[in-house]
C-alpha positions as CSV (number, residue, x, y, z in Angstrom):
1,M,-84.5,-25.1,54.1
2,N,-87.2,-27.1,55.8
3,W,-87.1,-30.8,54.6
4,K,-89.9,-32.1,56.8
5,P,-92.7,-31.6,54.2
6,Y,-90.7,-33.4,51.6
7,A,-89.7,-36.2,53.9
8,K,-93.3,-36.6,55.0
9,A,-94.5,-36.7,51.4
10,L,-91.8,-39.3,50.4
11,V,-92.7,-41.6,53.2
12,G,-96.4,-41.2,52.4
13,G,-95.8,-41.9,48.7
14,A,-93.6,-44.9,49.4
15,T,-96.1,-46.3,51.9
16,A,-99.0,-46.0,49.4
17,G,-96.9,-47.5,46.6
18,L,-95.6,-50.4,48.6
19,T,-99.1,-51.2,49.8
20,A,-100.5,-51.2,46.3
21,L,-97.6,-53.3,45.1
22,G,-98.1,-55.8,47.9
23,T,-101.7,-56.1,46.9
24,A,-100.8,-56.5,43.3
25,L,-98.3,-59.3,44.1
26,A,-101.0,-61.4,45.8
27,D,-101.1,-63.6,42.7
28,D,-97.3,-63.7,42.3
29,H,-97.2,-61.4,39.2
30,V,-97.9,-57.8,38.3
31,T,-99.8,-56.8,35.1
32,R,-99.5,-53.4,33.3
33,L,-102.7,-52.2,34.8
34,E,-101.5,-53.1,38.3
35,W,-98.2,-51.2,37.7
36,T,-100.3,-48.2,36.6
37,I,-102.3,-48.4,39.8
38,V,-99.1,-48.6,41.8
39,A,-97.7,-45.5,40.0
40,G,-101.0,-43.7,40.7
41,A,-100.9,-44.6,44.3
42,V,-97.3,-43.3,44.6
43,L,-98.2,-40.0,42.9
44,A,-101.4,-39.6,44.9
45,G,-99.6,-40.4,48.2
46,L,-96.9,-37.8,47.4
47,G,-99.3,-35.1,46.4
48,I,-101.9,-35.6,49.1
49,V,-99.5,-35.9,52.0
50,Y,-97.5,-32.9,50.8
51,A,-100.6,-30.7,50.4
52,V,-102.1,-31.4,53.8
53,P,-100.6,-29.1,56.4
54,N,-99.4,-30.3,59.8
55,R,-101.5,-29.3,62.9
56,T,-99.7,-27.4,65.6
57,A,-99.3,-29.1,68.9
58,R,-101.6,-28.0,71.7
């Protein structure tokens, strides 16, 4: 089984989520809306990165 697409998607989702969380923590607390945005960023990062195919090397 090829794990690269899953690993790539997990890293993309984690990066998007941690970036959104870092922005939400700028005022030292996270509201419900900000948690929703963080969750959306994680899901979008997972889905978008998984769906985009890798280009072959030249």
